[in-house]
N, C-alpha and C positions, 0 to 999 in steps of 0.2 A: 502494500501499500504504496508508504516511504517512500521508496526509491517512482510509480508512480506519480507521487505528485511531483518528484523533486524533477523528473519529464516533465511534465506541466510548467514547471515555470521556471527552466529554464527555454520551453518553447517561445512562454507567452513573454520572454525577457529576449527573445530575439525578433519578436515582434514587434515586442514597445521600440526596438533602435530600428526597427528597416519603417516604421512609423515615424521618428519625428523628423529620419531627415526622407519621408515621401515630396515630393516632385510631382510639379501638374502631369498630367498623363499628354505624351509627346503625339498626337493622332489627329489627321485631315480632319475635321468634321464634316461634311459632305449638309449643307447648309438648307434644305428644303425651302424655306423659311428668306434664304436670301444667300445670294451668292460671294464668291468669295472675291474681294476685290487681288487687281491685280498691285504685284509688290514691284510699283515703276522707283528708277535710278538713276541718279542724275538731275539736272536739272529736270527734267518733267518731275521726276519725286517734288524734287524744288517749289514749285508753281501751283499739284494740286496742295500739294502744304500748306502754299502763300492764300488762294482762292478758298482753299477749309478755314480759313485762320480770320481770310477776310470775310467770309458767310456769318461764322459767330458773331465775328465782331460789329455787322450789320446789324445783326440782331438783338444786339446787345444796344446796339446805340436808338432804335428803331424802341425796342422798351424800354431807354430812356427818355428821350425825347418825343417820346409817342409817335403813334404808327400814322406813314403815309398815310393818303385815301384807298380803302379794300383795295379796286384794283391793281391800283402803282405797288404798293404792301406785296401784296400776292403775285404780280407777276413780278415782279427784279426775288422776290423770293425763291421763283420756281428753275429763271432762269439760274442762280446761282447754284443748282442741282442740276440744272443742266450740263452744266458745267465740267463742276466735280462726275459725271455721271457718267458723262461718257470720256472722262478722262479716267476713273477710276476699273468701268468694267469692263469688260472685254465681249462682241459679240456674239462668239462663237469660241470653241471652244481651241480652235485651231488658231485662233488670233495670238499676236503676240501679249507673254504675263507682265513681259518689263518694261511698255513704251505702249502709246497710244497710236496707232493707226494713221492716215491722210482721212481715210473711214471716220474714226473718231474726232481727229478737229473739225470736216465737216457740221460734222453732225452737231460741235459745239457751237459752233459760229452759225449755226443756221436756229438753234436753240438759244442763243444771246439774240439773236438779231428778232424772233418771231415775237419775243417777253418784252424786248426792249421798245417795241413798234404798238404794242399793245399798251404798254407802258406810257408813251407818248403820246395817244388818241384816246386818251383818259375823256376825257373834255366830251372828246366826239361821241363817242361810245354812248357813256351815259347822259346825253342830249338828244341822241338821238338812236336810240336801241334799232337794233334791226334792217338799221340803210347801213351797206355795205358795199366798197368799190370792190370790182376783180383781185388786184394787189392785196385788199381785206383777207378774199376767200382763200386765196393761193396759200396767204400766210396759214387759213387757221388748217389751213389742209396738212401743210407743215409741221405745225405745234400741234395734232393730235395726232400725227404720225408720229413725232419724239415721245412725246408721255408715251404712246405708248410700246415705245422700244427700249426708255429712259426701264420704263416699269416692268419690262420683258426680263431687262439683262440684270435687272436688280434683285429680283421679287418672283422671277420664273416665269413661265407661260399664261398662269391659270387667272390674271386678274385681268390680262390683257383683252385676252379672249371675249372673257365677261363682257368687257368692254366694245371689245368687237360685233359680240352678238347683240348688246344694245341698239348698237350703230343699224345695222342690218333690222332688227326690228324695229326702229323707228319708221327706214325705207321703205320694208317690204309690206304694212302694213297690213292693208286693203287684199293682201294676195293670202293671209293666212287663215286657217281653221275659225267660227267665228268666234268660238269660244274668248282665242286670245286678238282679234282681227280689231283693228282701229282706222280710220282716215290714212294712214296715211304719209307725210311731211319731204319735201324735195332735199336733196342734198344742199343744196346755198339754201338752205334754212334752217337746216344741221350743221352746219357749220358754221353761224354766225348764234348760234344758240350754244356752241360748245368754246366758241373762238371771242364775240367778241359779246360777251353779255356775261355778268356775273352768277348764270344759271349753268352754266358749262366747267371748263378749266380753272376758275378764275372766282370757284362758286363759296360756299360758306367751310365747307369742309377744309378747304385749303387755307382758308383766313385764318381755323385752326391753327393749321398746320407753320403759318405763316407769325404767329403772334405768339400763341400761347406754347404748345408741343415745343415750338424751338429751344424757349426757356429756361421749359425744363430740361430736353435734350442735353445741354448745359450745362445746366445743375448738374444733372448727374452727371456726365463728364469728371467733372472739376471736383466733386466730389470720390470722385475712384480715384483721380490721378491725387489728391489731397491722404488715399487711402484708407476712404469709408469701405472701399471691400475686402480687405482687409482684415479690418472694425468689426467689419458682419459678421466673415466667418469666424471668425475667434470669438466673438458676443455669443454667437449660438451654439462652440463647444463647449463655452463656464457653462451656458443653460443648460442644454440638454448631453453632456457627451459622457455622465455616466447613467442615464437610465437606459430600463432595457430597450433595447436597437436604438440604443442611442447617437452614432454617425449617422443613422437614416433620418433622425431625428433635426440632427445638426443641418442634413440637407436642409428639411424642410421649413426652420427657422431661418438660414442666412437663405433659402433663395424668396421666400416671406418677405424679406430686411429687402435683399435688394433688388426686390419684383416693386416695391413703394416709389424706387427710380429707375428703373428702368422701362423701357416702352415693347420689346418682345421674348416669349416665351422662349421662342431658342436660343437670344445674348444672354437668359437667366443662366439654361444649363451649360451653355460653354462657358461661364462667365464663373460660379458655383462647382458645373457637375466635371473639371479640371483637376478639382481640389477633392470633393465628397465621393469622387464615382470611386475611382484609385482608393483611397481610405476604405469606404466597403469592398470589396474586393479584398483588402490588402486580411477584414479581421475574417476574411472565409463567408459573405456574402456571398449568391452567386449574380453574376452580374446582367442578369434577367432583371433581378429583385433588385440591384442598386441602377439598374439604367431605369424603370418602371417610377423608383422614390421619385429618381432626378425631375422626368418630363410633370409625373405628377405637381412635386413641388414647384418645379418652378411657371409651370401652366399657373398654380392657385397666386403667382405672382401680378399677371396681370389683373387678377380683381381686387388687387387689395390698393387704397387707396392711400397716401392720392391721384397718384398718375393715373393705375389702371391701365397701364400700357396703353396711355392717349387716348383710350377711348369715354375718359370720363368729360372731357371738357367738350365733345361731339356730340355726348348725351345732351349737357346742360344745353348744348345750343338747339337743339333738335325740340329738346322740352319747354325754353325759352325761361330756365329758369336759375333760382342762383349755383354757380360751382360746385358751395359747398355742401350746401340740397344733397346734389348726388352722390356727395362722401362723404356726406355722416350715412345716409339711405345705405350704400354700399359695405359700412362698414362689421357690423356684426356678421351679414353671411358672407362675406371675405374668411371670415374669427368660425367659425361652421364649417368653412370647404377645409379651412386647416386642421379645425379640429379632428375634422374627420381621416383626414392624409393622416395626422401626429396616430389616432387614435389603428387605423391600418395597420402602421408600420408595429408601434406597439401592441398590437395582439397578434402580427407576425415574428417580432422578435420574440413571441414566448411560447407561439408554440411551433415556433426551430431553432430555440434554445440560442439566439445569434450573440455575438463578445456585445460587450456594452464598449467602451473606451477605455482606453490604458487612461488613469490618471500625469503621466509624466509628457499626454502626448497634446489635454489643453489648456489653452491658458490659465494662468490668472487674474485675476478681474484687477489687480494691481498692476500688471503689466501691457491690462486694454487704456484704463482707468488713462493716462495722458495723452493717448492716442484718439477718445474719444468726444471732446468737445471741440476736432474738424468734424463730426459725422450730424454729433445729437445736437452741437445750436444749429448750426446753421435747418438741418430740419423740423428742430424746434420751435423755432421763428418763423419757416415756414409757411408751419399747420394756425400757431397762435393767427395769423396775419392773415390767412385766410377764414380762419373762422373766426373771427374780428369784421370782416365785412369789406379788406382788399379785395380786389381781383385775381385771378393767377398770374396775370404779367408784372404784376408789380411785385405783388407776395414774395416769386420766383428769383427776383430781382433783388430785393433785398436779403433773401436766402443769399443770393451767391456771393452778391458783395460783403456777409457775413463771411461765408465760410473763406474767401478770398485773401479775406482780411485780415482773417485769425493763422490761414497760411501764413503769411509772410512777415506778420508782426512778430508771432513766437521764435523769426530765428536769430538766434546768441552771433553768426559774425556774417561778414561784407559774401564771404562764398557761398555760404550757405541760404543764403537771401538769392542769390543772383544763380541757384542750383533749384530753388522753387521756385522765383520766376520763370527759368525754364520750364516747368515742370508744368504753369500753368498755359505755358503758350502750348505747350501741346497739351492741354488738356482744353482748351476750344478747335484743334486744329482734330484732336477727336471732336468733339463737339459738332465743328461742321460738316463733314464726312457723314457723322448717323444722323443727322437731319436730312439729308438723301432720303436714305430709305423711303424714313415718312411722308415730305415734302411728293417723292413720286409715286407712292401709294395712296397720297390723298388729292394727287391728282389725278389720278387718273379711276378713283373712285367715283368722284366729281364730275367725270366726264359717264360715266357706270349712270352717275346719280342723276343728271341731266338728262338723262334719256329715261327713266321711270318714271319722271316726270313729265316729261315732254310726251310718254307714250301712254300715260295712267297706266303701263302695267303693272306699278305696287296696288294700284287697287281692284285690277282682275284679279290678282294674286291673293290677298283678303276674299275677294267675293268665293275664290273658290275655297279656300282652309274655309272659313264659315260653311258653305254648301256641305264639303266632304265632312265635317263635322256634326252637319244636323245641328249645331247653335248650343252640340253636348260643350263646357265647358271643357271638363276637362280633357276628350277627345282634339278637343282644339288648343292646346297646348301640347297633346300629345306630338298634334300632325308639325304647328309650331316648332318644338324640338327636331323634331329630322330635318326639313328642312336650313333650319341655323347648320345642322350640323354639316348638312353638304354644302352648303356657301361657306361656313369656315374652314372646308377642308383645304390644306396649305396654303392658307392665307393668314398675313400679320393679324397683330390684334383690333387695329385701327379698321384694316380694308373688310374684316368679318362680320366685324360690329358695322361697319355704313351698311354693308351687302347686308347682310341681313334686317336690320331698322327699316329702312326703306323697303322688302318683300312679305316682311313675314311682323313688324310690330302693327302698322294697323289691324290687321284681323283679329289683334287679340282686346286695344282699345277698341274697338270696334263689338266687339263680343260685353264692353261693361270693364273690363282690367283698365287698374287708375291708370295711369301712361307711365306714371317713378314703375311701378309693378312692370310694365309690360317690354319696357324696353332693358329693366337689371336680367327679367330672365331673356331676352331675346341675346341682348349682351353675355350673356352665363355660356350660355349653347354655343354664340359662335367663340368664344376663348378656349371652352370645353373637347372643343373637334380638334386643339393641336395635340390631343391625347388619344383618338379615338378612330382606331386602325381603321379604313386602308392607308389613308393619307394622314400623319401625324407630327407635321411636324415637330414637334417639342420631342416628342420620342426616337424619331429618327435622331435628330444630336445626340440623347444618349445612350444609343446603342453603339453611335460608332464609337463611345467613347466609354464606354464601357464595352466594346466587342461579344455585345450579345446577340439573340437572334429578336429579332423585331416584332416578329406576331408575336410571340410569348411576352418581348415586354410591353405591344402594346397592350394587351386583355391587362396583364397585370394593373397597368396602370389607368387601368377603365376599371376594375377591380377596386384599388386604392381611393381613386376618385370617385368613388360612386356619392358620395355626400356633396360630390361637386355638381350631380346630374337632380338631389332630392332638391337640393337650398332656392334652385329658379323656383317648384314647384311652390315654396313655400312663400316668397313673394309674392303672392295671389292670396292663396291661401292663408296667411297669416301677416297682411300688411302689417302688425304690429314690429317686427324685424325692423320696416324700416323708417324706427319709429318716430311712427302715427301710436297717437294715441294718452293712455296714462303710464308713470314712470312702471305702477304696476304690472301694469298688462305685456307694457315692453320683457319688464325685467321676467317674469311667470315664464311668457310665449317665448325668450330667449333659451329660458334654463330647461324648461321641454323640450324646443329644435333642440338645444345641446348633449340636449341623452338619445335623443331619436337617433340622429348622428352616429352618436360614439354607437348605440347597439345595433345600424346597418353595417357600420364600419364592424363588428364583430360578430357579424354573418355571414359579411362578403370575405373573412377574413380567416372562418369556422375557429372562431378560439373570444370567449367571453371571463369568465371563472377561470376555463378547463378547456383543454378542446374539445371542440361545441362536436356531438352527430347531428348529423346531418337532417333529423325531425328536430331539434334542437336548433342548428341557424333558422328557419324554416318558420320554428316560434317564433327564435329573435326576430327576422324579420319582418315577422306580422306583429309585435310589436312598437318594433318602430313607426311599421303604417300608426299606429295610433297613435302615436306619441305627433306624427309631422302632424296630424289632424288636427284640428284644434275645437273646440270645447271639454269642457267640464265631464263627460263619462268618459269623451274617446283619450281624454291627457289620465286619467288614474284608471283604464284600463288599462291602458301600453304601462302604467309604471312599476306595475302588478305585475303585469308578465318580466320585461324588462328585468324590476329585480328580484325578482322568485326564480328566474330560471340562472339569476345573478352568483342567489343564497346559496343553490341547487349543487350549481357545478362548482363552489368553494368545497364547498361538504366535504363534493364524491374526493375533490381532486385531498384532499387532508388526509380524506380519509385511504386515501392510495399510498399518500407519502408516509402517512404510517405505516402501511402495512411492509413498503420496503425497507423504512426504517427497523424494523423488527423483525424481514426477515433476514436483511446483513447482520443483525446482531443474534442469531441464530446458525448463523454459518460462521462468521468467528468462532462459537464459542463451540462447532461441530469442529 
């Protein structure tokens, strides 16, 4: 017995030494959500970096001194994005990867021309909408093509193809089946709508990117370059490292924290996964399990206020409400999502006897505290200002200023000051480059929205959902869920939400669902599509790092994220979770819903108080459904089922452990 114990101790010591010196997994993540940028060299790299820094400085300048008129601000924003996109991203796999080609240079110049033309003709476009010259139409066609091509290069073909389909739908309306037919529009009118008005490329979603989202992306980049990313991971280790399934819970917490400033589920996976996935694998976690945990946790980061994958600001525009209302309404559901993921991790860890994180790997709070002001003071200031009624642009500017000021003022030498100043320049460069992704998808999404609104497709889809559901609310919600999961496949957060909200949102509102609940319902399912096979961008990224089987990882991620599939229904059936009603109603329904989410996680993972037999998991799922349906009878019925099963399983486990202990004593006596 002692020799076996010594062998285990030695093995653990070796593992600890490996974990202490763990390095990020060096793999190429084939990002299905975003292409890999070129590795430019020499003068071309300097030029691209300079454009990115200027882009970021333009956004900060207009944030401080006020944005230009809508069309001017948005066209300059897209002009910068086009210049960077054609510099940074190659047209095909055969294109040069260390330099741009002549075709790229021509595309960049044309992009600057079409955007400059729109900005210079602001007065004419605003005073005479729909009146266009031949030159306007030619440039309009070029602008539409460049937006589609820019988006294809960065985000793959999915969203551009949807854009092309909606344009064709607007043109061929009279020739379609009666269910989808409309009067149709000429090519000239479609181009005027897309280029010579604020109903197309220069629309509201592009406006959100050109003002609010750009500021938040720069803020997130500065936080990351001043040590925020490392602080997130270390803080997560300190909080959850020693609990059951500690490494997996670290992934949950760090992804939730990083998700508050990130605009992409795949970005979360890439930033957190290169540390967390190797850590889990070193401790004996299966690659499929590690990938599923990271993908599910990273996807949930898009549901966390304040940024919510950049979708919260667009949602506020769609609903016509202050942004802070959206952030408050989303807070409890986002916490429920992560409670479900963490519960799934905990139950899986207990069921599979997974390792905890060794103490030697967990950083002390004393080591984290010196770095924490760079992270928590700006974030706290951001939240305080937004809660105090300041608009998001002003709030994020003050938070960015606080972050920069803290970083520079805490230097003790001139050399350190210069080094940190250079880090801030790199942060501006990274921020400018990160805006390209959001700007391209917003511009392309605006093409889709413009054509959907022009052709009335959103109304037709709403009527179709209402007709198939026959007025049944649950069936309508289920059909809307399927539509959102399909529309969200392969798309980033913002694009997924915009498409789903345009097509599926109106149907729920017509059924009498509260607009906030309807949009959050659509938002959640559009985001959760990132872990739903067969097209699951976050899972693909995690699988590439973990080197796991993607199909198994994908469905395990769905099981772990089951709470995410249930939370949206709570928005509709338990509106108190959206901070409506009395304090007692909000508190009670939050606690009951939390218990229901935990119970459903236990049912999905096959463990609660002990390993569950199949009928126990089924009973636990029924209890969870009772808890998720509001009402005095259903609440207490669900509590009785869940509590009763938990007590029963714990007693059974206790009896089994005592029997095993007694058996060991008897064998020792023999």
